[in-house]
C-alpha positions in Angstrom: 109.5 -67.3 1.0 105.8 -66.9 1.8 106.2 -68.6 5.1 109.1 -66.3 6.1 107.0 -63.2 5.3 104.1 -64.6 7.4 106.4 -65.2 10.3 107.8 -61.6 10.1 104.3 -60.1 10.1 103.3 -62.3 13.1 106.4 -61.1 15.0 105.7 -57.5 14.3 102.1 -57.9 15.6 103.4 -59.5 18.7 105.9 -56.7 19.3 103.1 -54.1 19.1 101.7 -52.8 22.4 98.7 -54.8 23.7 95.4 -53.2 22.9 96.9 -50.8 20.2 94.5 -50.3 17.3 95.7 -50.8 13.7 96.6 -47.8 11.7 93.6 -48.3 9.5 91.3 -48.3 12.5 92.8 -45.0 13.7 92.2 -43.4 10.3 88.6 -44.5 10.3 88.0 -43.1 13.8 89.6 -39.8 12.7 87.4 -39.7 9.6 84.3 -40.4 11.7 85.1 -37.5 14.0 85.6 -35.2 11.1 82.4 -36.3 9.5 80.4 -35.7 12.8 82.0 -32.3 13.1 81.1 -31.4 9.5 77.5 -32.4 10.2 77.5 -30.2 13.3 78.9 -27.2 11.6 76.5 -27.5 8.7 73.6 -27.5 11.2 75.0 -24.4 12.9 75.3 -22.7 9.5 71.6 -23.4 8.7 70.6 -21.9 12.1 72.8 -18.8 11.7 71.5 -18.2 8.1 67.9 -18.5 9.4 68.6 -16.1 12.2 70.2 -13.6 9.8 67.0 -13.7 7.6 64.8 -13.2 10.6 67.0 -10.3 11.9 66.9 -8.7 8.4 63.1 -8.8 8.4 62.9 -7.3 11.9 65.5 -4.6 11.0 63.2 -3.2 8.4 60.3 -2.9 10.9 62.7 -1.5 13.6 64.0 1.2 11.2 60.4 2.3 10.5 59.6 2.5 14.2 62.9 4.3 14.8 62.2 7.0 12.3 58.8 7.6 13.9 60.2 7.5 17.4 62.9 10.0 16.6 60.3 12.7 16.4 59.7 12.3 20.1 63.4 12.9 20.8 63.5 15.9 18.5 60.5 17.4 20.2 62.2 17.0 23.6 65.4 18.6 22.3 63.4 21.6 21.1 61.7 22.0 24.4 64.9 21.9 26.4 67.0 23.9 24.0 66.3 27.1 25.9 65.9 25.6 29.3 69.0 26.7 31.3 69.8 24.3 34.1 70.2 26.4 37.2 69.4 23.6 39.6 71.9 21.2 41.1 74.0 18.8 39.1 72.5 15.5 40.5 72.1 13.1 37.5 70.3 9.9 37.1 71.8 7.6 34.5 69.5 5.3 32.5 71.3 2.6 30.5 69.2 1.4 27.6 69.9 -2.2 26.5 67.9 -5.5 26.2 67.6 -9.0 27.5 68.7 -10.8 24.4 72.2 -11.8 23.2 73.8 -13.1 20.0 74.2 -9.5 18.7 77.9 -8.7 19.0 79.1 -6.0 21.4 75.9 -4.0 21.3 75.4 -4.2 25.1 79.0 -3.8 26.0 79.0 -0.5 24.1 76.6 1.2 26.5 78.1 -0.4 29.5 81.5 1.0 28.6 80.0 4.4 27.9 78.5 4.5 31.4 81.8 3.5 32.9 83.5 6.4 31.1 80.8 8.9 32.1 81.1 8.0 35.8 84.8 8.1 35.6 84.8 11.5 33.9 86.8 10.0 31.1 87.9 12.1 28.1 85.8 9.7 25.9 82.7 10.1 28.0 79.4 10.5 26.1 79.0 13.7 28.2 81.6 15.7 26.3 80.7 19.0 27.9 80.3 17.8 31.5 83.3 16.4 33.4 81.9 16.9 36.9 79.8 13.7 37.2 79.6 12.2 40.7 80.9 8.6 40.5 78.1 7.7 43.0 75.3 8.9 40.8 72.2 6.6 40.8 71.9 4.3 37.8 68.8 2.6 36.3 69.3 -0.2 33.8 66.9 -1.4 31.1 67.8 -4.9 30.1 69.5 -7.8 31.8 72.5 -7.9 29.6 74.0 -4.6 30.6 72.8 -5.2 34.2 74.9 -8.3 34.4 77.9 -6.4 33.0 77.6 -3.5 35.4 76.4 -5.1 38.6 79.9 -6.1 39.8 81.4 -2.6 39.7 78.3 -0.4 40.0 75.9 -2.6 41.9 75.8 0.0 44.7 74.7 2.7 42.2 71.7 0.7 41.0 68.4 2.3 42.0 66.0 0.4 39.8 66.3 -2.2 37.0 64.0 -3.3 34.3 63.6 -6.4 32.1 61.2 -7.8 29.5 61.0 -4.3 28.0 60.9 -4.1 24.2 60.9 -7.8 23.6 59.4 -6.9 20.2 59.4 -3.3 18.8 59.2 -1.0 21.9 56.0 1.0 22.3 55.3 4.3 24.0 53.4 2.3 26.7 56.6 0.6 27.6 58.4 3.9 27.8 55.6 5.5 29.9 55.7 2.5 32.3 59.4 2.9 32.8 59.1 6.7 33.3 56.3 6.2 35.8 58.3 3.7 37.9 61.4 5.9 37.9 59.3 8.9 39.0 57.7 6.9 41.8 61.0 5.3 42.9 62.0 8.3 45.0 65.3 8.8 43.4 66.4 12.5 43.6 67.8 14.0 40.4 68.0 17.3 38.6 68.5 15.7 35.1 68.3 12.3 33.5 71.1 11.1 31.2 70.0 8.3 28.9 72.9 6.2 27.7 71.9 4.3 24.5 73.2 3.2 21.1 72.8 5.7 18.3 71.9 4.3 14.9 74.6 5.4 12.4 73.9 3.0 9.5 72.8 -0.6 8.9 76.3 -1.8 9.8 77.4 0.6 12.5 76.3 2.2 15.7 77.8 4.4 18.4 77.1 5.0 22.1 75.4 8.4 22.8 73.8 10.3 25.6 70.5 12.2 25.7 69.9 14.6 28.6 66.4 15.3 30.0 65.9 18.1 32.4 64.0 17.4 35.7 61.1 19.2 37.2 63.2 21.5 39.4 65.4 22.5 36.4 62.3 23.5 34.4 61.0 25.6 37.3 64.3 27.4 37.7 64.7 28.1 33.9 64.2 31.7 32.8 62.4 30.6 29.7 59.7 28.7 31.7 59.5 31.4 34.3 58.2 33.8 31.7 54.9 31.8 31.7 52.5 31.3 34.5 52.6 27.6 34.9 51.1 25.6 37.7 53.3 23.1 39.6 51.3 20.2 38.3 51.8 21.4 34.7 55.6 21.5 35.1 55.6 18.1 36.8 53.5 16.6 34.0 55.8 18.1 31.4 58.9 16.7 33.1 57.3 13.2 33.3 56.0 13.3 29.7 59.4 14.5 28.4 61.1 11.7 30.2 58.7 9.2 28.6 59.3 10.7 25.2 63.1 10.5 25.6 63.0 6.9 26.8 60.7 5.9 23.9 63.1 7.6 21.4 66.1 5.8 22.8 64.3 2.4 23.1 63.3 2.3 19.5 66.7 3.5 18.3 68.5 1.0 20.5 66.2 -1.8 19.2 67.1 -0.9 15.6 70.8 -1.0 16.5 70.3 -4.4 18.2 68.6 -5.9 15.1 71.3 -4.5 12.9 74.1 -5.9 15.1 72.3 -9.3 15.3 72.0 -9.5 11.5 75.7 -8.6 11.1 76.7 -11.1 13.8 74.8 -13.9 12.2 76.2 -13.0 8.8 79.7 -13.2 10.2 78.9 -16.5 11.9 77.5 -17.9 8.6 80.7 -16.9 6.8 82.9 -18.4 9.4 80.9 -21.7 9.3 81.3 -21.8 5.5 85.0 -21.4 5.8 85.2 -24.1 8.5 83.1 -26.4 6.4 85.5 -26.0 3.5 88.5 -26.6 5.7 87.0 -29.7 7.3 85.8 -31.1 3.9 89.4 -30.8 2.6 90.7 -32.5 5.7 88.1 -35.2 5.4 88.9 -35.8 1.7 92.6 -36.0 2.4 92.1 -38.5 5.3 89.8 -40.6 3.2 92.2 -40.6 0.3 95.1 -41.6 2.6 93.0 -44.5 4.0 92.2 -45.7 0.5 95.8 -45.4 -0.5 96.9 -47.5 2.5 94.3 -50.2 1.7 95.5 -50.3 -1.9 99.1 -50.6 -0.7 98.2 -53.6 1.5 96.3 -55.2 -1.4 99.1 -54.7 -3.8 101.7 -56.0 -1.3 99.6 -59.1 -0.6 99.1 -59.7 -4.3 102.9 -59.3 -4.9 103.6 -61.7 -2.1 101.4 -64.4 -3.6 
């Protein structure tokens, strides 16, 4: 009887394809792959949790800087509130983003807003102005939005910036950007800053801030009432542009940190769910391998 069973097993091994691994070996390879993947996902979870903690710390600092920087934007709004734009409608668009990723769709938000503005779309951030020239010049702050827009609007680009606001943006950064734009030779009557507006710690929305140019200030009835020298109006226009850029930079930076924290939080949750699923799959595979080994042992013991 024992000899007959041995012959049957030998025949079954001979009938198998040459080079085929036993079922137990296949199970061990699968378990090894799952174990390696579990280790990889756990490492990713540690990284995303660390990045979330760092982004949370930076968000608190960015919010304080944003609250201080908003005063610059409010001052600009008050200055231009009574400045009627009687000059031409030439606009220079400035897209405010950054060079860093891993923060969700924060950069795509301003890129889409610019596309809608140049297309005079109904959802354009310039709600009251549907006469935008599609060939309007564009300046981009940050490599992320630049890479997203260069294919369709590369011919519109007049000047681009990077390495701006790597940490919390300062007024010196904004003044440098304003100075380069002024010296670039681009002709405009007003500047439209497309940026992300901070709504709450978990949400943001694309918005536009309009800054009047030098000619628009000169032609305004409110400014004509005062005897201003040309240099004074020019300086006011440049300083107002720097103020507006600074206000949008710090608000965009706060939105970026908020989006990065939320993105890392979601990534950590997804990693936790994946770890639970892989652990269950590993446990089932290990249990199946142990059960097969027990079956072989019991079968051999019964044969003896």
